[in-house]
N, C-alpha and C positions, 0 to 999 in steps of 0.2 A: 504494500500500500504506500502511496506517495505521501511524503511528509507535508503537512499543512503549515505553511509559513506566512501566507498572506490571505486575509479574509476581506471580501468585498461585501459591504452591507448596503442594501438598497433602503433609502430612508426618505419618507415624505412627510414626517411629522405626525402621522396618525398613531393611535395607540398600538396597532399591530406592528408598525415599524419601530416604535419605541421598545416594544418587547423584543423585537429582532436585534436591535442594537445592544440592549442589555445582555441578551444571550451571547451575542458575538463578543462582548467585552469579557464575559466569564470564560468563554471558550478560548479567547486570545491569551488570557492568563495561564490557562492549563496547557496550551500548546506553544506558548511563547511566540505567537504569531502577530504580525503587523495587521492593523485594521485600516481600511480605506472605506469611508462612507460616501456614497454617491446619492445625490438628490437630482432627479431628472425633471427638467421642465420641458414639456412638449409645446413649443410655441405654436405649432400648427393647430393644436387642439384648444389653445387658450381662446375662449370666447365667452360672451355673456350667455349664461344658460339659467334655466330654472329646472330644478330636479324635484318635482312634486312628491316623489316617493320618499325623500329624506327630509324635506324642509317644508315649512308652512306655505300655504298658497300665497301668491303675490310676492314671493321673496325672490330676489335676483341674485345669482351667484356667477362667479367666473370659475372656469375649470382649467387645470393644467394637464388634464388627461389622467391624473391620479386622484385628485381630490378637488372638491368644490370649495371656493372661498367666497365669503360675503362681499358684495360690491358696496362701496361706501354710498350712503344715501344721496349725497350730492350728485354722484354719477347716475344714479337711477332717476333722480328728478330731472336730469337733463336728457333722459331718454337713452343715452349711450355714453360710454366712456371714450374719451378721445385717445388717440394713439399714445400721446405722451403720458397721460394719466394712467393708462393701461400699463405701460412699461414701468412707471414708478411704483404702481401697486404690486406688480409681479416681482419686481426687483426687491421690494420690501419684504414680500412673502418668502422669496428665495433666501434672503439674508436671515430672516426669522428662523427658517427651517435649518439653515446651516449653523446658526448659533445654538439652537436647540440640540442638534447632534453633538456639537463641541461640548456643551454642558453635560450631556449624558456621558460622554467619554471621560470628562473630568471627574464626574461623580463616581465613576467606576474605577478611578485611578488608572486610566488607560490613556495612551497617546494614540493619535491617529490623524489621518488627513481627511478633510471634508472637501469633496469635489462636486461642483454643479455641472451637470451635463445637459445637453439640449437634444431633443429628438423624441422619437417613439420610445417610451420607457423600457420596454422589454429589449428592443434592439440596442439602445444606448447602454444598458446594463451589461448585456452579453458582449458587445464589442469592447467596452471599457475593461471588463474582466480579462479579456484576452490581452489588451494593451498593457495592463499592469501585471500580467502573469499571476492573477489570483489563483489560489488553490481551491477556494470554496466561495460560493455566493450564499449570503444569508439574507432572508427577506421575510416580511410579515405576510400573512395570508389576508386576502381580501375576500370577505364573505359576500360574494355576489349571489344573486338568486334569479330564478326565472329566465326571462328573455335576455337580460344583461349578460348572464353567464353564457347562454347559448350563442349569442351573436358576437360577443367581444372576448369572452374568457377573461381570466385574471392575468395580471402582469406576471405573477409568480408562476402560473401554468405555462405562459408563453416562454419565460426565461428557462424554466426547467426542461422544456421540450426543445429548446434551440441551442443548448450548450452541452458539452461533454463533461463539464465540471460538476462536482457534487453541489446540489442546491438544498440548503436547509431552510424549510418554510416553517416559520414559527407561528 
């Protein structure tokens, strides 16, 4: 069995990804492995959306392909978010997620790199894992149901089916 020296953790700030990062921190200590945390922003999927299955009616949200984020009321009142506002909001969210990941590493007395990637989440994670020569990918599970799972599948399912690396889904 190949020695595991580098862990890649997919992180989007959700509870599932927090659990995955905590698991990776513990595993890193046991294996003396380096941790790289990747947050993927899918610019092509970033759009103003309403997801009535998760949020109250008449609520507007923006998605990055992994998670929905509330749109500031001023943007909703104007009917849409301008390109500059959109980039500022997304940049702020990306920074927030990166800081959250860094804080979790620090709380676990682990060091690691946090990297922001762009593109389709499953593809970006898989390609980046190869680039950094990761030995294992760790990610949270996304509990999709019904048609969402049928048509899109989860990022963790896509990653695990498109890499030869071991994928630990927490």
